[in-house]
mmCIF file as gemmi writes it, N, C-alpha and C atoms, coordinates in Angstrom:
data_model
loop_
_atom_site.group_PDB
_atom_site.id
_atom_site.type_symbol
_atom_site.label_atom_id
_atom_site.label_alt_id
_atom_site.label_comp_id
_atom_site.label_asym_id
_atom_site.label_entity_id
_atom_site.label_seq_id
_atom_site.pdbx_PDB_ins_code
_atom_site.Cartn_x
_atom_site.Cartn_y
_atom_site.Cartn_z
_atom_site.occupancy
_atom_site.B_iso_or_equiv
_atom_site.pdbx_formal_charge
_atom_site.auth_seq_id
_atom_site.auth_asym_id
_atom_site.pdbx_PDB_model_num
ATOM 1 N N . MET Axp A 1 ? 5.777 16.392 13.675 1 0 ? 1 A 1
ATOM 2 C CA . MET Axp A 1 ? 4.333 16.007 12.997 1 0 ? 1 A 1
ATOM 3 C C . MET Axp A 1 ? 4.545 15.834 12.401 1 0 ? 1 A 1
ATOM 4 N N . ILE Axp A 2 ? 6.059 16.16 11.334 1 0 ? 2 A 1
ATOM 5 C CA . ILE Axp A 2 ? 6.352 15.466 10.075 1 0 ? 2 A 1
ATOM 6 C C . ILE Axp A 2 ? 6.724 14.141 10.173 1 0 ? 2 A 1
ATOM 7 N N . GLU Axp A 3 ? 6.737 13.224 10.568 1 0 ? 3 A 1
ATOM 8 C CA . GLU Axp A 3 ? 7.171 12.106 11.034 1 0 ? 3 A 1
ATOM 9 C C . GLU Axp A 3 ? 6.137 11.104 10.429 1 0 ? 3 A 1
ATOM 10 N N . VAL Axp A 4 ? 4.692 12.089 11.525 1 0 ? 4 A 1
ATOM 11 C CA . VAL Axp A 4 ? 4.119 11.48 11.609 1 0 ? 4 A 1
ATOM 12 C C . VAL Axp A 4 ? 3.134 11.2 10.006 1 0 ? 4 A 1
ATOM 13 N N . GLN Axp A 5 ? 2.737 12.038 9.54 1 0 ? 5 A 1
ATOM 14 C CA . GLN Axp A 5 ? 2.296 12.545 8.257 1 0 ? 5 A 1
ATOM 15 C C . GLN Axp A 5 ? 3.213 10.736 7.321 1 0 ? 5 A 1
ATOM 16 N N . PHE Axp A 6 ? 4.563 10.932 7.629 1 0 ? 6 A 1
ATOM 17 C CA . PHE Axp A 6 ? 5.604 10.985 6.972 1 0 ? 6 A 1
ATOM 18 C C . PHE Axp A 6 ? 4.73 8.983 6.711 1 0 ? 6 A 1
ATOM 19 N N . PHE Axp A 7 ? 4.501 8.641 8.282 1 0 ? 7 A 1
ATOM 20 C CA . PHE Axp A 7 ? 4.568 7.221 8.433 1 0 ? 7 A 1
ATOM 21 C C . PHE Axp A 7 ? 3.366 6.897 7.722 1 0 ? 7 A 1
ATOM 22 N N . ILE Axp A 8 ? 2.257 8.145 7.739 1 0 ? 8 A 1
ATOM 23 C CA . ILE Axp A 8 ? 0.437 7.274 7.265 1 0 ? 8 A 1
ATOM 24 C C . ILE Axp A 8 ? 0.598 6.745 6.105 1 0 ? 8 A 1
ATOM 25 N N . ALA Axp A 9 ? 1.833 8.013 5.419 1 0 ? 9 A 1
ATOM 26 C CA . ALA Axp A 9 ? 1.586 7.918 3.804 1 0 ? 9 A 1
ATOM 27 C C . ALA Axp A 9 ? 2.294 7.418 3.943 1 0 ? 9 A 1
ATOM 28 N N . PHE Axp A 10 ? 4.047 6.546 4.103 1 0 ? 10 A 1
ATOM 29 C CA . PHE Axp A 10 ? 4.283 5.072 3.948 1 0 ? 10 A 1
ATOM 30 C C . PHE Axp A 10 ? 3.54 4.106 3.901 1 0 ? 10 A 1
ATOM 31 N N . VAL Axp A 11 ? 2.053 4.093 5.143 1 0 ? 11 A 1
ATOM 32 C CA . VAL Axp A 11 ? 1.255 2.878 5.026 1 0 ? 11 A 1
ATOM 33 C C . VAL Axp A 11 ? 0.631 3.081 4.119 1 0 ? 11 A 1
ATOM 34 N N . LEU Axp A 12 ? -0.085 3.851 3.474 1 0 ? 12 A 1
ATOM 35 C CA . LEU Axp A 12 ? -1.246 3.79 3.21 1 0 ? 12 A 1
ATOM 36 C C . LEU Axp A 12 ? -0.297 3.498 1.572 1 0 ? 12 A 1
ATOM 37 N N . ALA Axp A 13 ? 0.341 3.83 1.205 1 0 ? 13 A 1
ATOM 38 C CA . ALA Axp A 13 ? 1.114 3.474 -0.202 1 0 ? 13 A 1
ATOM 39 C C . ALA Axp A 13 ? 1.537 1.898 -0.294 1 0 ? 13 A 1
ATOM 40 N N . PHE Axp A 14 ? 2.265 1.691 1.261 1 0 ? 14 A 1
ATOM 41 C CA . PHE Axp A 14 ? 2.253 -0.172 1.759 1 0 ? 14 A 1
ATOM 42 C C . PHE Axp A 14 ? 1.449 -0.626 1.159 1 0 ? 14 A 1
ATOM 43 N N . ALA Axp A 15 ? 0.167 -0.956 1.615 1 0 ? 15 A 1
ATOM 44 C CA . ALA Axp A 15 ? -1.125 -1.493 1.737 1 0 ? 15 A 1
ATOM 45 C C . ALA Axp A 15 ? -2.246 -0.568 0.182 1 0 ? 15 A 1
ATOM 46 N N . THR Axp A 16 ? -2.05 0.378 -0.236 1 0 ? 16 A 1
ATOM 47 C CA . THR Axp A 16 ? -1.751 0.545 -1.353 1 0 ? 16 A 1
ATOM 48 C C . THR Axp A 16 ? -0.763 -1.095 -2.97 1 0 ? 16 A 1
ATOM 49 N N . ILE Axp A 17 ? -0.552 -1.04 -3.107 1 0 ? 17 A 1
ATOM 50 C CA . ILE Axp A 17 ? 0.831 -1.58 -3.014 1 0 ? 17 A 1
ATOM 51 C C . ILE Axp A 17 ? 0.645 -3.154 -3.019 1 0 ? 17 A 1
ATOM 52 N N . ASN Axp A 18 ? -0.011 -3.502 -1.61 1 0 ? 18 A 1
ATOM 53 C CA . ASN Axp A 18 ? -0.116 -4.833 -1.257 1 0 ? 18 A 1
ATOM 54 C C . ASN Axp A 18 ? -1.097 -5.147 -1.765 1 0 ? 18 A 1
ATOM 55 N N . LEU Axp A 19 ? -2.311 -4.846 -2.071 1 0 ? 19 A 1
ATOM 56 C CA . LEU Axp A 19 ? -3.413 -4.153 -2.009 1 0 ? 19 A 1
ATOM 57 C C . LEU Axp A 19 ? -3.369 -5.008 -3.925 1 0 ? 19 A 1
ATOM 58 N N . ALA Axp A 20 ? -2.665 -3.016 -4.678 1 0 ? 20 A 1
ATOM 59 C CA . ALA Axp A 20 ? -2.656 -3.784 -6.115 1 0 ? 20 A 1
ATOM 60 C C . ALA Axp A 20 ? -2.226 -5.515 -6.607 1 0 ? 20 A 1
ATOM 61 N N . ILE Axp A 21 ? -0.913 -6.002 -5.582 1 0 ? 21 A 1
ATOM 62 C CA . ILE Axp A 21 ? -0.421 -7 -5.996 1 0 ? 21 A 1
ATOM 63 C C . ILE Axp A 21 ? -1.059 -8.612 -6.007 1 0 ? 21 A 1
ATOM 64 N N . LYS Axp A 22 ? -2.27 -8.288 -4.752 1 0 ? 22 A 1
ATOM 65 C CA . LYS Axp A 22 ? -3.37 -9.347 -4.637 1 0 ? 22 A 1
ATOM 66 C C . LYS Axp A 22 ? -4.178 -8.907 -5.218 1 0 ? 22 A 1
ATOM 67 N N . LEU Axp A 23 ? -4.722 -7.919 -6.483 1 0 ? 23 A 1
ATOM 68 C CA . LEU Axp A 23 ? -5.425 -8.03 -7.31 1 0 ? 23 A 1
ATOM 69 C C . LEU Axp A 23 ? -5.327 -8.952 -8.473 1 0 ? 23 A 1
ATOM 70 N N . GLY Axp A 24 ? -3.466 -8.466 -8.076 1 0 ? 24 A 1
ATOM 71 C CA . GLY Axp A 24 ? -2.987 -8.351 -9.644 1 0 ? 24 A 1
ATOM 72 C C . GLY Axp A 24 ? -3.031 -10.509 -9.879 1 0 ? 24 A 1
ATOM 73 N N . LYS Axp A 25 ? -2.99 -10.644 -9.333 1 0 ? 25 A 1
ATOM 74 C CA . LYS Axp A 25 ? -2.515 -12.226 -8.778 1 0 ? 25 A 1
ATOM 75 C C . LYS Axp A 25 ? -3.797 -13.03 -9.259 1 0 ? 25 A 1
ATOM 76 N N . ALA Axp A 26 ? -4.314 -12.11 -8.348 1 0 ? 26 A 1
ATOM 77 C CA . ALA Axp A 26 ? -6.243 -12.907 -8.67 1 0 ? 26 A 1
ATOM 78 C C . ALA Axp A 26 ? -6.86 -12.796 -9.668 1 0 ? 26 A 1
ATOM 79 N N . LEU Axp A 27 ? -6.438 -11.861 -10.486 1 0 ? 27 A 1
ATOM 80 C CA . LEU Axp A 27 ? -6.594 -11.867 -11.991 1 0 ? 27 A 1
ATOM 81 C C . LEU Axp A 27 ? -5.722 -12.495 -12.499 1 0 ? 27 A 1
ATOM 82 N N . TYR Axp A 28 ? -4.447 -12.829 -12.677 1 0 ? 28 A 1
ATOM 83 C CA . TYR Axp A 28 ? -3.898 -14.066 -13.166 1 0 ? 28 A 1
ATOM 84 C C . TYR Axp A 28 ? -4.122 -15.517 -13.177 1 0 ? 28 A 1
ATOM 85 N N . ASP Axp A 29 ? -4.808 -15.068 -12.139 1 0 ? 29 A 1
ATOM 86 C CA . ASP Axp A 29 ? -4.442 -16.952 -11.984 1 0 ? 29 A 1
ATOM 87 C C . ASP Axp A 29 ? -6.224 -17.505 -12.367 1 0 ? 29 A 1
């Protein structure tokens, strides 16, 4: 179960970073 929680945390972190990059590019343009 620990692996599943780690995987979910990794996916959430990746999605958050990806969203931040998209917002940053949108504001930078």
